[in-house]
PDB file of N, CA, C and O in Angstrom, chain B, residues numbered from 101:
ATOM      1  N   MET B 101     113.957  80.666  77.330  1.00  0.00           N
ATOM      2  CA  MET B 101     114.636  80.006  78.421  1.00  0.00           C
ATOM      3  C   MET B 101     113.684  79.871  79.609  1.00  0.00           C
ATOM      4  O   MET B 101     113.078  80.848  80.049  1.00  0.00           O
ATOM      5  N   GLU B 102     113.567  78.690  80.099  1.00  0.00           N
ATOM      6  CA  GLU B 102     112.691  78.424  81.230  1.00  0.00           C
ATOM      7  C   GLU B 102     113.452  78.600  82.536  1.00  0.00           C
ATOM      8  O   GLU B 102     114.600  78.173  82.668  1.00  0.00           O
ATOM      9  N   LEU B 103     112.793  79.234  83.493  1.00  0.00           N
ATOM     10  CA  LEU B 103     113.410  79.430  84.802  1.00  0.00           C
ATOM     11  C   LEU B 103     113.365  78.137  85.604  1.00  0.00           C
ATOM     12  O   LEU B 103     112.459  77.324  85.420  1.00  0.00           O
ATOM     13  N   PRO B 104     114.337  77.939  86.495  1.00  0.00           N
ATOM     14  CA  PRO B 104     114.273  76.788  87.397  1.00  0.00           C
ATOM     15  C   PRO B 104     113.007  76.874  88.256  1.00  0.00           C
ATOM     16  O   PRO B 104     112.513  77.967  88.535  1.00  0.00           O
ATOM     17  N   TRP B 105     112.492  75.724  88.668  1.00  0.00           N
ATOM     18  CA  TRP B 105     111.221  75.675  89.392  1.00  0.00           C
ATOM     19  C   TRP B 105     111.261  76.490  90.683  1.00  0.00           C
ATOM     20  O   TRP B 105     110.270  77.132  91.030  1.00  0.00           O
ATOM     21  N   HIS B 106     112.383  76.478  91.398  1.00  0.00           N
ATOM     22  CA  HIS B 106     112.432  77.203  92.667  1.00  0.00           C
ATOM     23  C   HIS B 106     112.412  78.721  92.451  1.00  0.00           C
ATOM     24  O   HIS B 106     111.880  79.453  93.285  1.00  0.00           O
ATOM     25  N   ILE B 107     112.978  79.191  91.359  1.00  0.00           N
ATOM     26  CA  ILE B 107     112.924  80.620  91.035  1.00  0.00           C
ATOM     27  C   ILE B 107     111.498  81.012  90.663  1.00  0.00           C
ATOM     28  O   ILE B 107     111.030  82.086  91.041  1.00  0.00           O
ATOM     29  N   THR B 108     110.814  80.154  89.929  1.00  0.00           N
ATOM     30  CA  THR B 108     109.419  80.399  89.559  1.00  0.00           C
ATOM     31  C   THR B 108     108.549  80.508  90.807  1.00  0.00           C
ATOM     32  O   THR B 108     107.678  81.375  90.886  1.00  0.00           O
ATOM     33  N   ILE B 109     108.783  79.638  91.775  1.00  0.00           N
ATOM     34  CA  ILE B 109     108.018  79.674  93.027  1.00  0.00           C
ATOM     35  C   ILE B 109     108.289  80.976  93.779  1.00  0.00           C
ATOM     36  O   ILE B 109     107.360  81.601  94.290  1.00  0.00           O
ATOM     37  N   ILE B 110     109.540  81.383  93.850  1.00  0.00           N
ATOM     38  CA  ILE B 110     109.899  82.616  94.558  1.00  0.00           C
ATOM     39  C   ILE B 110     109.262  83.832  93.888  1.00  0.00           C
ATOM     40  O   ILE B 110     108.715  84.701  94.568  1.00  0.00           O
ATOM     41  N   ILE B 111     109.330  83.897  92.576  1.00  0.00           N
ATOM     42  CA  ILE B 111     108.733  85.021  91.846  1.00  0.00           C
ATOM     43  C   ILE B 111     107.222  85.052  92.047  1.00  0.00           C
ATOM     44  O   ILE B 111     106.648  86.118  92.267  1.00  0.00           O
ATOM     45  N   THR B 112     106.579  83.895  91.974  1.00  0.00           N
ATOM     46  CA  THR B 112     105.135  83.809  92.185  1.00  0.00           C
ATOM     47  C   THR B 112     104.770  84.272  93.591  1.00  0.00           C
ATOM     48  O   THR B 112     103.805  85.013  93.776  1.00  0.00           O
ATOM     49  N   TYR B 113     105.543  83.834  94.575  1.00  0.00           N
ATOM     50  CA  TYR B 113     105.310  84.242  95.963  1.00  0.00           C
ATOM     51  C   TYR B 113     105.425  85.758  96.106  1.00  0.00           C
ATOM     52  O   TYR B 113     104.563  86.396  96.710  1.00  0.00           O
ATOM     53  N   LEU B 114     106.490  86.332  95.551  1.00  0.00           N
ATOM     54  CA  LEU B 114     106.698  87.776  95.682  1.00  0.00           C
ATOM     55  C   LEU B 114     105.597  88.581  94.999  1.00  0.00           C
ATOM     56  O   LEU B 114     105.178  89.620  95.510  1.00  0.00           O
ATOM     57  N   ILE B 115     105.132  88.108  93.857  1.00  0.00           N
ATOM     58  CA  ILE B 115     104.011  88.778  93.185  1.00  0.00           C
ATOM     59  C   ILE B 115     102.771  88.717  94.066  1.00  0.00           C
ATOM     60  O   ILE B 115     102.077  89.720  94.234  1.00  0.00           O
ATOM     61  N   ALA B 116     102.489  87.545  94.628  1.00  0.00           N
ATOM     62  CA  ALA B 116     101.298  87.369  95.467  1.00  0.00           C
ATOM     63  C   ALA B 116     101.366  88.221  96.730  1.00  0.00           C
ATOM     64  O   ALA B 116     100.390  88.889  97.072  1.00  0.00           O
ATOM     65  N   VAL B 117     102.499  88.211  97.426  1.00  0.00           N
ATOM     66  CA  VAL B 117     102.599  88.962  98.683  1.00  0.00           C
ATOM     67  C   VAL B 117     102.570  90.465  98.422  1.00  0.00           C
ATOM     68  O   VAL B 117     102.044  91.216  99.244  1.00  0.00           O
ATOM     69  N   ASN B 118     103.119  90.919  97.302  1.00  0.00           N
ATOM     70  CA  ASN B 118     103.055  92.342  96.978  1.00  0.00           C
ATOM     71  C   ASN B 118     101.650  92.758  96.571  1.00  0.00           C
ATOM     72  O   ASN B 118     101.213  93.861  96.900  1.00  0.00           O
ATOM     73  N   LEU B 119     100.942  91.898  95.866  1.00  0.00           N
ATOM     74  CA  LEU B 119      99.544  92.173  95.538  1.00  0.00           C
ATOM     75  C   LEU B 119      98.714  92.263  96.816  1.00  0.00           C
ATOM     76  O   LEU B 119      97.866  93.145  96.950  1.00  0.00           O
ATOM     77  N   PHE B 120      98.958  91.349  97.749  1.00  0.00           N
ATOM     78  CA  PHE B 120      98.269  91.379  99.042  1.00  0.00           C
ATOM     79  C   PHE B 120      98.594  92.675  99.788  1.00  0.00           C
ATOM     80  O   PHE B 120      97.708  93.282 100.390  1.00  0.00           O
ATOM     81  N   ALA B 121      99.857  93.100  99.750  1.00  0.00           N
ATOM     82  CA  ALA B 121     100.264  94.346 100.409  1.00  0.00           C
ATOM     83  C   ALA B 121      99.527  95.543  99.816  1.00  0.00           C
ATOM     84  O   ALA B 121      99.086  96.431 100.546  1.00  0.00           O
ATOM     85  N   VAL B 122      99.397  95.563  98.504  1.00  0.00           N
ATOM     86  CA  VAL B 122      98.663  96.645  97.834  1.00  0.00           C
ATOM     87  C   VAL B 122      97.208  96.645  98.294  1.00  0.00           C
ATOM     88  O   VAL B 122      96.657  97.694  98.627  1.00  0.00           O
ATOM     89  N   ILE B 123      96.595  95.475  98.312  1.00  0.00           N
ATOM     90  CA  ILE B 123      95.178  95.366  98.681  1.00  0.00           C
ATOM     91  C   ILE B 123      94.942  95.821 100.116  1.00  0.00           C
ATOM     92  O   ILE B 123      94.019  96.595 100.368  1.00  0.00           O
ATOM     93  N   ILE B 124      95.759  95.355 101.066  1.00  0.00           N
ATOM     94  CA  ILE B 124      95.491  95.738 102.461  1.00  0.00           C
ATOM     95  C   ILE B 124      95.830  97.208 102.725  1.00  0.00           C
ATOM     96  O   ILE B 124      95.240  97.827 103.611  1.00  0.00           O
ATOM     97  N   THR B 125      96.764  97.765 101.974  1.00  0.00           N
ATOM     98  CA  THR B 125      97.065  99.189 102.127  1.00  0.00           C
ATOM     99  C   THR B 125      95.894 100.026 101.630  1.00  0.00           C
ATOM    100  O   THR B 125      95.495 100.991 102.283  1.00  0.00           O
ATOM    101  N   ILE B 126      95.346  99.662 100.483  1.00  0.00           N
ATOM    102  CA  ILE B 126      94.170 100.365  99.950  1.00  0.00           C
ATOM    103  C   ILE B 126      92.975 100.180 100.879  1.00  0.00           C
ATOM    104  O   ILE B 126      92.231 101.128 101.130  1.00  0.00           O
ATOM    105  N   LEU B 127      92.788  98.966 101.390  1.00  0.00           N
ATOM    106  CA  LEU B 127      91.690  98.687 102.316  1.00  0.00           C
ATOM    107  C   LEU B 127      91.813  99.543 103.575  1.00  0.00           C
ATOM    108  O   LEU B 127      90.824 100.105 104.044  1.00  0.00           O
ATOM    109  N   ASP B 128      93.023  99.641 104.122  1.00  0.00           N
ATOM    110  CA  ASP B 128      93.222 100.445 105.325  1.00  0.00           C
ATOM    111  C   ASP B 128      92.940 101.922 105.051  1.00  0.00           C
ATOM    112  O   ASP B 128      92.340 102.600 105.885  1.00  0.00           O
ATOM    113  N   LYS B 129      93.358 102.417 103.910  1.00  0.00           N
ATOM    114  CA  LYS B 129      93.082 103.812 103.542  1.00  0.00           C
ATOM    115  C   LYS B 129      91.576 104.037 103.410  1.00  0.00           C
ATOM    116  O   LYS B 129      91.051 105.032 103.910  1.00  0.00           O
ATOM    117  N   TYR B 130      90.887 103.125 102.744  1.00  0.00           N
ATOM    118  CA  TYR B 130      89.440 103.233 102.570  1.00  0.00           C
ATOM    119  C   TYR B 130      88.735 103.276 103.925  1.00  0.00           C
ATOM    120  O   TYR B 130      87.850 104.098 104.162  1.00  0.00           O
ATOM    121  N   ARG B 131      89.155 102.363 104.808  1.00  0.00           N
ATOM    122  CA  ARG B 131      88.520 102.311 106.128  1.00  0.00           C
ATOM    123  C   ARG B 131      88.871 103.531 106.973  1.00  0.00           C
ATOM    124  O   ARG B 131      88.068 103.950 107.807  1.00  0.00           O
ATOM    125  N   ALA B 132      90.040 104.101 106.777  1.00  0.00           N
ATOM    126  CA  ALA B 132      90.412 105.320 107.504  1.00  0.00           C
ATOM    127  C   ALA B 132      89.514 106.479 107.082  1.00  0.00           C
ATOM    128  O   ALA B 132      89.052 107.253 107.920  1.00  0.00           O
ATOM    129  N   VAL B 133      89.274 106.590 105.789  1.00  0.00           N
ATOM    130  CA  VAL B 133      88.431 107.668 105.264  1.00  0.00           C
ATOM    131  C   VAL B 133      86.981 107.489 105.708  1.00  0.00           C
ATOM    132  O   VAL B 133      86.297 108.467 106.006  1.00  0.00           O
ATOM    133  N   HIS B 134      86.513 106.242 105.751  1.00  0.00           N
ATOM    134  CA  HIS B 134      85.113 105.955 106.074  1.00  0.00           C
ATOM    135  C   HIS B 134      84.910 105.542 107.529  1.00  0.00           C
ATOM    136  O   HIS B 134      83.851 105.023 107.883  1.00  0.00           O
ATOM    137  N   HIS B 135      85.901 105.766 108.363  1.00  0.00           N
ATOM    138  CA  HIS B 135      85.822 105.503 109.808  1.00  0.00           C
ATOM    139  C   HIS B 135      85.457 104.056 110.128  1.00  0.00           C
ATOM    140  O   HIS B 135      84.683 103.791 111.048  1.00  0.00           O
ATOM    141  N   GLY B 136      86.009 103.142 109.376  1.00  0.00           N
ATOM    142  CA  GLY B 136      85.751 101.726 109.611  1.00  0.00           C
ATOM    143  C   GLY B 136      86.871 101.067 110.396  1.00  0.00           C
ATOM    144  O   GLY B 136      87.822 101.721 110.823  1.00  0.00           O
ATOM    145  N   TRP B 137      86.742  99.766 110.577  1.00  0.00           N
ATOM    146  CA  TRP B 137      87.753  98.973 111.263  1.00  0.00           C
ATOM    147  C   TRP B 137      89.032  99.011 110.450  1.00  0.00           C
ATOM    148  O   TRP B 137      89.012  98.789 109.240  1.00  0.00           O
ATOM    149  N   ARG B 138      90.147  99.291 111.113  1.00  0.00           N
ATOM    150  CA  ARG B 138      91.428  99.486 110.435  1.00  0.00           C
ATOM    151  C   ARG B 138      92.285  98.233 110.481  1.00  0.00           C
ATOM    152  O   ARG B 138      92.123  97.380 111.354  1.00  0.00           O
ATOM    153  N   VAL B 139      93.191  98.140 109.534  1.00  0.00           N
ATOM    154  CA  VAL B 139      94.213  97.093 109.536  1.00  0.00           C
ATOM    155  C   VAL B 139      95.285  97.542 110.527  1.00  0.00           C
ATOM    156  O   VAL B 139      95.727  98.690 110.486  1.00  0.00           O
ATOM    157  N   LYS B 140      95.700  96.645 111.410  1.00  0.00           N
ATOM    158  CA  LYS B 140      96.706  96.996 112.413  1.00  0.00           C
ATOM    159  C   LYS B 140      98.023  97.356 111.732  1.00  0.00           C
ATOM    160  O   LYS B 140      98.404  96.761 110.724  1.00  0.00           O
ATOM    161  N   GLU B 141      98.707  98.343 112.306  1.00  0.00           N
ATOM    162  CA  GLU B 141     100.004  98.738 111.761  1.00  0.00           C
ATOM    163  C   GLU B 141     100.982  97.570 111.790  1.00  0.00           C
ATOM    164  O   GLU B 141     101.796  97.410 110.880  1.00  0.00           O
ATOM    165  N   ALA B 142     100.899  96.763 112.832  1.00  0.00           N
ATOM    166  CA  ALA B 142     101.784  95.597 112.931  1.00  0.00           C
ATOM    167  C   ALA B 142     101.554  94.639 111.769  1.00  0.00           C
ATOM    168  O   ALA B 142     102.500  94.032 111.267  1.00  0.00           O
ATOM    169  N   THR B 143     100.305  94.502 111.341  1.00  0.00           N
ATOM    170  CA  THR B 143      99.992  93.631 110.207  1.00  0.00           C
ATOM    171  C   THR B 143     100.595  94.188 108.925  1.00  0.00           C
ATOM    172  O   THR B 143     101.163  93.444 108.125  1.00  0.00           O
ATOM    173  N   LEU B 144     100.472  95.493 108.731  1.00  0.00           N
ATOM    174  CA  LEU B 144     101.043  96.121 107.540  1.00  0.00           C
ATOM    175  C   LEU B 144     102.562  95.925 107.507  1.00  0.00           C
ATOM    176  O   LEU B 144     103.126  95.602 106.462  1.00  0.00           O
ATOM    177  N   LEU B 145     103.212  96.121 108.641  1.00  0.00           N
ATOM    178  CA  LEU B 145     104.666  95.949 108.708  1.00  0.00           C
ATOM    179  C   LEU B 145     105.058  94.485 108.530  1.00  0.00           C
ATOM    180  O   LEU B 145     106.077  94.186 107.908  1.00  0.00           O
ATOM    181  N   LEU B 146     104.258  93.578 109.070  1.00  0.00           N
ATOM    182  CA  LEU B 146     104.547  92.146 108.934  1.00  0.00           C
ATOM    183  C   LEU B 146     104.449  91.699 107.479  1.00  0.00           C
ATOM    184  O   LEU B 146     105.283  90.927 107.004  1.00  0.00           O
ATOM    185  N   VAL B 147     103.440  92.179 106.781  1.00  0.00           N
ATOM    186  CA  VAL B 147     103.308  91.846 105.358  1.00  0.00           C
ATOM    187  C   VAL B 147     104.519  92.371 104.588  1.00  0.00           C
ATOM    188  O   VAL B 147     105.023  91.708 103.682  1.00  0.00           O
ATOM    189  N   SER B 148     104.974  93.550 104.949  1.00  0.00           N
ATOM    190  CA  SER B 148     106.192  94.094 104.328  1.00  0.00           C
ATOM    191  C   SER B 148     107.387  93.201 104.610  1.00  0.00           C
ATOM    192  O   SER B 148     108.194  92.930 103.721  1.00  0.00           O
ATOM    193  N   ALA B 149     107.497  92.749 105.843  1.00  0.00           N
ATOM    194  CA  ALA B 149     108.626  91.899 106.234  1.00  0.00           C
ATOM    195  C   ALA B 149     108.612  90.554 105.520  1.00  0.00           C
ATOM    196  O   ALA B 149     109.661  89.935 105.336  1.00  0.00           O
ATOM    197  N   PHE B 150     107.442  90.104 105.122  1.00  0.00           N
ATOM    198  CA  PHE B 150     107.337  88.831 104.406  1.00  0.00           C
ATOM    199  C   PHE B 150     107.467  88.999 102.897  1.00  0.00           C
ATOM    200  O   PHE B 150     107.152  88.081 102.140  1.00  0.00           O
ATOM    201  N   GLY B 151     107.932  90.170 102.455  1.00  0.00           N
ATOM    202  CA  GLY B 151     108.219  90.358 101.038  1.00  0.00           C
ATOM    203  C   GLY B 151     107.366  91.380 100.319  1.00  0.00           C
ATOM    204  O   GLY B 151     107.554  91.605  99.123  1.00  0.00           O
ATOM    205  N   GLY B 152     106.431  92.008 101.022  1.00  0.00           N
ATOM    206  CA  GLY B 152     105.534  92.950 100.363  1.00  0.00           C
ATOM    207  C   GLY B 152     105.932  94.407 100.485  1.00  0.00           C
ATOM    208  O   GLY B 152     105.108  95.293 100.259  1.00  0.00           O
ATOM    209  N   ALA B 153     107.181  94.670 100.839  1.00  0.00           N
ATOM    210  CA  ALA B 153     107.626  96.049 101.085  1.00  0.00           C
ATOM    211  C   ALA B 153     107.518  96.934  99.845  1.00  0.00           C
ATOM    212  O   ALA B 153     107.094  98.085  99.943  1.00  0.00           O
ATOM    213  N   VAL B 154     107.891  96.419  98.703  1.00  0.00           N
ATOM    214  CA  VAL B 154     107.867  97.234  97.478  1.00  0.00           C
ATOM    215  C   VAL B 154     106.438  97.635  97.123  1.00  0.00           C
ATOM    216  O   VAL B 154     106.162  98.808  96.874  1.00  0.00           O
ATOM    217  N   GLY B 155     105.540  96.669  97.101  1.00  0.00           N
ATOM    218  CA  GLY B 155     104.143  96.960  96.776  1.00  0.00           C
ATOM    219  C   GLY B 155     103.507  97.921  97.761  1.00  0.00           C
ATOM    220  O   GLY B 155     102.760  98.819  97.373  1.00  0.00           O
ATOM    221  N   MET B 156     103.810  97.727  99.046  1.00  0.00           N
ATOM    222  CA  MET B 156     103.230  98.600 100.058  1.00  0.00           C
ATOM    223  C   MET B 156     103.785 100.016  99.948  1.00  0.00           C
ATOM    224  O   MET B 156     103.027 100.983 100.034  1.00  0.00           O
ATOM    225  N   TYR B 157     105.076 100.148  99.762  1.00  0.00           N
ATOM    226  CA  TYR B 157     105.702 101.472  99.706  1.00  0.00           C
ATOM    227  C   TYR B 157     105.194 102.277  98.506  1.00  0.00           C
ATOM    228  O   TYR B 157     104.881 103.460  98.633  1.00  0.00           O
ATOM    229  N   ILE B 158     105.116 101.639  97.365  1.00  0.00           N
ATOM    230  CA  ILE B 158     104.605 102.324  96.167  1.00  0.00           C
ATOM    231  C   ILE B 158     103.146 102.725  96.366  1.00  0.00           C
ATOM    232  O   ILE B 158     102.757 103.845  96.035  1.00  0.00           O
ATOM    233  N   THR B 159     102.345 101.814  96.904  1.00  0.00           N
ATOM    234  CA  THR B 159     100.926 102.100  97.135  1.00  0.00           C
ATOM    235  C   THR B 159     100.748 103.225  98.146  1.00  0.00           C
ATOM    236  O   THR B 159      99.883 104.084  97.973  1.00  0.00           O
ATOM    237  N   MET B 160     101.559 103.227  99.198  1.00  0.00           N
ATOM    238  CA  MET B 160     101.490 104.294 100.199  1.00  0.00           C
ATOM    239  C   MET B 160     101.631 105.663  99.546  1.00  0.00           C
ATOM    240  O   MET B 160     100.915 106.601  99.895  1.00  0.00           O
ATOM    241  N   HIS B 161     102.546 105.773  98.609  1.00  0.00           N
ATOM    242  CA  HIS B 161     102.769 107.058  97.955  1.00  0.00           C
ATOM    243  C   HIS B 161     101.670 107.386  96.942  1.00  0.00           C
ATOM    244  O   HIS B 161     101.258 108.541  96.828  1.00  0.00           O
ATOM    245  N   ILE B 162     101.204 106.398  96.222  1.00  0.00           N
ATOM    246  CA  ILE B 162     100.154 106.645  95.226  1.00  0.00           C
ATOM    247  C   ILE B 162      98.870 107.127  95.891  1.00  0.00           C
ATOM    248  O   ILE B 162      98.241 108.074  95.418  1.00  0.00           O
ATOM    249  N   ILE B 163      98.477 106.472  96.995  1.00  0.00           N
ATOM    250  CA  ILE B 163      97.212 106.840  97.648  1.00  0.00           C
ATOM    251  C   ILE B 163      97.414 107.768  98.848  1.00  0.00           C
ATOM    252  O   ILE B 163      96.455 108.105  99.543  1.00  0.00           O
ATOM    253  N   ARG B 164      98.655 108.179  99.090  1.00  0.00           N
ATOM    254  CA  ARG B 164      99.005 109.073 100.201  1.00  0.00           C
ATOM    255  C   ARG B 164      98.486 108.540 101.531  1.00  0.00           C
ATOM    256  O   ARG B 164      97.691 109.184 102.216  1.00  0.00           O
ATOM    257  N   HIS B 165      98.952 107.364 101.870  1.00  0.00           N
ATOM    258  CA  HIS B 165      98.532 106.718 103.110  1.00  0.00           C
ATOM    259  C   HIS B 165      99.762 106.324 103.917  1.00  0.00           C
ATOM    260  O   HIS B 165     100.681 105.703 103.385  1.00  0.00           O
ATOM    261  N   LYS B 166      99.785 106.677 105.183  1.00  0.00           N
ATOM    262  CA  LYS B 166     100.876 106.386 106.122  1.00  0.00           C
ATOM    263  C   LYS B 166     102.163 107.124 105.764  1.00  0.00           C
ATOM    264  O   LYS B 166     103.233 106.772 106.260  1.00  0.00           O
ATOM    265  N   THR B 167     102.075 108.137 104.914  1.00  0.00           N
ATOM    266  CA  THR B 167     103.287 108.836 104.484  1.00  0.00           C
ATOM    267  C   THR B 167     103.782 109.850 105.513  1.00  0.00           C
ATOM    268  O   THR B 167     104.880 110.385 105.364  1.00  0.00           O
ATOM    269  N   ARG B 168     103.009 110.119 106.533  1.00  0.00           N
ATOM    270  CA  ARG B 168     103.456 111.018 107.606  1.00  0.00           C
ATOM    271  C   ARG B 168     104.029 110.253 108.792  1.00  0.00           C
ATOM    272  O   ARG B 168     104.523 110.859 109.743  1.00  0.00           O
ATOM    273  N   LYS B 169     103.966 108.958 108.741  1.00  0.00           N
ATOM    274  CA  LYS B 169     104.451 108.138 109.857  1.00  0.00           C
ATOM    275  C   LYS B 169     105.865 107.663 109.566  1.00  0.00           C
ATOM    276  O   LYS B 169     106.108 106.937 108.603  1.00  0.00           O
ATOM    277  N   LEU B 170     106.800 108.089 110.420  1.00  0.00           N
ATOM    278  CA  LEU B 170     108.195 107.686 110.237  1.00  0.00           C
ATOM    279  C   LEU B 170     108.362 106.178 110.302  1.00  0.00           C
ATOM    280  O   LEU B 170     109.224 105.607 109.633  1.00  0.00           O
ATOM    281  N   LYS B 171     107.524 105.534 111.118  1.00  0.00           N
ATOM    282  CA  LYS B 171     107.580 104.077 111.234  1.00  0.00           C
ATOM    283  C   LYS B 171     107.455 103.417 109.862  1.00  0.00           C
ATOM    284  O   LYS B 171     108.074 102.386 109.603  1.00  0.00           O
ATOM    285  N   PHE B 172     106.660 104.011 109.000  1.00  0.00           N
ATOM    286  CA  PHE B 172     106.447 103.456 107.666  1.00  0.00           C
ATOM    287  C   PHE B 172     107.405 104.040 106.634  1.00  0.00           C
ATOM    288  O   PHE B 172     107.908 103.317 105.774  1.00  0.00           O
ATOM    289  N   MET B 173     107.656 105.332 106.715  1.00  0.00           N
ATOM    290  CA  MET B 173     108.518 105.976 105.720  1.00  0.00           C
ATOM    291  C   MET B 173     109.979 105.538 105.849  1.00  0.00           C
ATOM    292  O   MET B 173     110.721 105.539 104.866  1.00  0.00           O
ATOM    293  N   ILE B 174     110.381 105.169 107.047  1.00  0.00           N
ATOM    294  CA  ILE B 174     111.731 104.648 107.255  1.00  0.00           C
ATOM    295  C   ILE B 174     111.701 103.127 107.356  1.00  0.00           C
ATOM    296  O   ILE B 174     112.584 102.444 106.837  1.00  0.00           O
ATOM    297  N   GLY B 175     110.685 102.609 108.025  1.00  0.00           N
ATOM    298  CA  GLY B 175     110.598 101.171 108.280  1.00  0.00           C
ATOM    299  C   GLY B 175     110.451 100.311 107.040  1.00  0.00           C
ATOM    300  O   GLY B 175     111.137  99.297 106.909  1.00  0.00           O
ATOM    301  N   ILE B 176     109.577 100.692 106.134  1.00  0.00           N
ATOM    302  CA  ILE B 176     109.343  99.880 104.932  1.00  0.00           C
ATOM    303  C   ILE B 176     110.597  99.821 104.053  1.00  0.00           C
ATOM    304  O   ILE B 176     110.992  98.728 103.649  1.00  0.00           O
ATOM    305  N   PRO B 177     111.237 100.959 103.742  1.00  0.00           N
ATOM    306  CA  PRO B 177     112.489 100.860 102.972  1.00  0.00           C
ATOM    307  C   PRO B 177     113.581 100.089 103.722  1.00  0.00           C
ATOM    308  O   PRO B 177     114.370  99.375 103.103  1.00  0.00           O
ATOM    309  N   ALA B 178     113.628 100.232 105.048  1.00  0.00           N
ATOM    310  CA  ALA B 178     114.627  99.493 105.835  1.00  0.00           C
ATOM    311  C   ALA B 178     114.383  97.990 105.748  1.00  0.00           C
ATOM    312  O   ALA B 178     115.325  97.206 105.636  1.00  0.00           O
ATOM    313  N   ILE B 179     113.122  97.597 105.799  1.00  0.00           N
ATOM    314  CA  ILE B 179     112.777  96.176 105.654  1.00  0.00           C
ATOM    315  C   ILE B 179     113.216  95.680 104.283  1.00  0.00           C
ATOM    316  O   ILE B 179     113.801  94.604 104.163  1.00  0.00           O
ATOM    317  N   PHE B 180     112.932  96.468 103.249  1.00  0.00           N
ATOM    318  CA  PHE B 180     113.317  96.080 101.891  1.00  0.00           C
ATOM    319  C   PHE B 180     114.831  95.930 101.773  1.00  0.00           C
ATOM    320  O   PHE B 180     115.314  94.944 101.217  1.00  0.00           O
ATOM    321  N   LEU B 181     115.574  96.891 102.285  1.00  0.00           N
ATOM    322  CA  LEU B 181     117.041  96.816 102.219  1.00  0.00           C
ATOM    323  C   LEU B 181     117.574  95.615 102.990  1.00  0.00           C
ATOM    324  O   LEU B 181     118.526  94.969 102.552  1.00  0.00           O
ATOM    325  N   ALA B 182     116.971  95.313 104.131  1.00  0.00           N
ATOM    326  CA  ALA B 182     117.381  94.137 104.905  1.00  0.00           C
ATOM    327  C   ALA B 182     117.121  92.859 104.112  1.00  0.00           C
ATOM    328  O   ALA B 182     117.943  91.942 104.120  1.00  0.00           O
ATOM    329  N   GLU B 183     115.985  92.799 103.431  1.00  0.00           N
ATOM    330  CA  GLU B 183     115.667  91.621 102.616  1.00  0.00           C
ATOM    331  C   GLU B 183     116.656  91.468 101.465  1.00  0.00           C
ATOM    332  O   GLU B 183     117.107  90.360 101.177  1.00  0.00           O
ATOM    333  N   VAL B 184     116.995  92.571 100.810  1.00  0.00           N
ATOM    334  CA  VAL B 184     117.977  92.525  99.721  1.00  0.00           C
ATOM    335  C   VAL B 184     119.329  92.066 100.256  1.00  0.00           C
ATOM    336  O   VAL B 184     120.000  91.248  99.626  1.00  0.00           O
ATOM    337  N   PHE B 185     119.730  92.586 101.411  1.00  0.00           N
ATOM    338  CA  PHE B 185     120.996  92.195 102.026  1.00  0.00           C
ATOM    339  C   PHE B 185     121.028  90.696 102.314  1.00  0.00           C
ATOM    340  O   PHE B 185     122.022  90.030 102.025  1.00  0.00           O
ATOM    341  N   VAL B 186     119.959  90.171 102.875  1.00  0.00           N
ATOM    342  CA  VAL B 186     119.895  88.736 103.190  1.00  0.00           C
ATOM    343  C   VAL B 186     119.963  87.903 101.914  1.00  0.00           C
ATOM    344  O   VAL B 186     120.659  86.889 101.877  1.00  0.00           O
ATOM    345  N   ILE B 187     119.256  88.314 100.881  1.00  0.00           N
ATOM    346  CA  ILE B 187     119.284  87.583  99.608  1.00  0.00           C
ATOM    347  C   ILE B 187     120.688  87.585  99.016  1.00  0.00           C
ATOM    348  O   ILE B 187     121.172  86.552  98.553  1.00  0.00           O
ATOM    349  N   LEU B 188     121.341  88.744  99.031  1.00  0.00           N
ATOM    350  CA  LEU B 188     122.712  88.820  98.521  1.00  0.00           C
ATOM    351  C   LEU B 188     123.664  87.968  99.350  1.00  0.00           C
ATOM    352  O   LEU B 188     124.532  87.292  98.799  1.00  0.00           O
ATOM    353  N   LEU B 189     123.506  87.998 100.657  1.00  0.00           N
ATOM    354  CA  LEU B 189     124.352  87.197 101.537  1.00  0.00           C
ATOM    355  C   LEU B 189     124.173  85.705 101.267  1.00  0.00           C
ATOM    356  O   LEU B 189     125.151  84.963 101.188  1.00  0.00           O
ATOM    357  N   ILE B 190     122.937  85.275 101.127  1.00  0.00           N
ATOM    358  CA  ILE B 190     122.665  83.863 100.825  1.00  0.00           C
ATOM    359  C   ILE B 190     123.261  83.494  99.474  1.00  0.00           C
ATOM    360  O   ILE B 190     123.855  82.425  99.328  1.00  0.00           O
ATOM    361  N   SER B 191     123.108  84.371  98.487  1.00  0.00           N
ATOM    362  CA  SER B 191     123.670  84.105  97.158  1.00  0.00           C
ATOM    363  C   SER B 191     125.183  83.963  97.215  1.00  0.00           C
ATOM    364  O   SER B 191     125.752  83.075  96.580  1.00  0.00           O
ATOM    365  N   ILE B 192     125.831  84.833  97.971  1.00  0.00           N
ATOM    366  CA  ILE B 192     127.287  84.761  98.103  1.00  0.00           C
ATOM    367  C   ILE B 192     127.698  83.479  98.814  1.00  0.00           C
ATOM    368  O   ILE B 192     128.634  82.800  98.391  1.00  0.00           O
ATOM    369  N   LEU B 193     126.998  83.151  99.891  1.00  0.00           N
ATOM    370  CA  LEU B 193     127.343  81.948 100.654  1.00  0.00           C
ATOM    371  C   LEU B 193     127.120  80.670  99.854  1.00  0.00           C
ATOM    372  O   LEU B 193     127.848  79.691 100.016  1.00  0.00           O
ATOM    373  N   LEU B 194     126.113  80.689  98.996  1.00  0.00           N
ATOM    374  CA  LEU B 194     125.835  79.513  98.167  1.00  0.00           C
ATOM    375  C   LEU B 194     126.659  79.515  96.888  1.00  0.00           C
ATOM    376  O   LEU B 194     126.652  78.539  96.138  1.00  0.00           O
ATOM    377  N   GLY B 195     127.366  80.605  96.640  1.00  0.00           N
ATOM    378  CA  GLY B 195     128.223  80.688  95.465  1.00  0.00           C
ATOM    379  C   GLY B 195     127.476  80.828  94.165  1.00  0.00           C
ATOM    380  O   GLY B 195     127.939  80.345  93.131  1.00  0.00           O
ATOM    381  N   LYS B 196     126.335  81.476  94.191  1.00  0.00           N
ATOM    382  CA  LYS B 196     125.522  81.617  92.974  1.00  0.00           C
ATOM    383  C   LYS B 196     125.582  83.031  92.475  1.00  0.00           C
ATOM    384  O   LYS B 196     124.964  83.354  91.460  1.00  0.00           O
TER     385      LYS B 196
END
């Protein structure tokens, strides 16, 4: 069964943004360890808000990065839950 084109685009986008979230989280951890230029926290949170929350949250735990910051430990799951809520609300409103 082939997925509708708009679902394929959404899935592709989510894969790409989560991959990007993983990469910048690892990059920020690497630069933190090696005292290099860091990725801004606002950028990390923004990437999460644009759909990369799952990839970032999993990566944070795997590499133990930002796990002591409440902004991330509460913020990233909150962003994810808000995104799920919006998707469910849109689905209900569209009757799908």
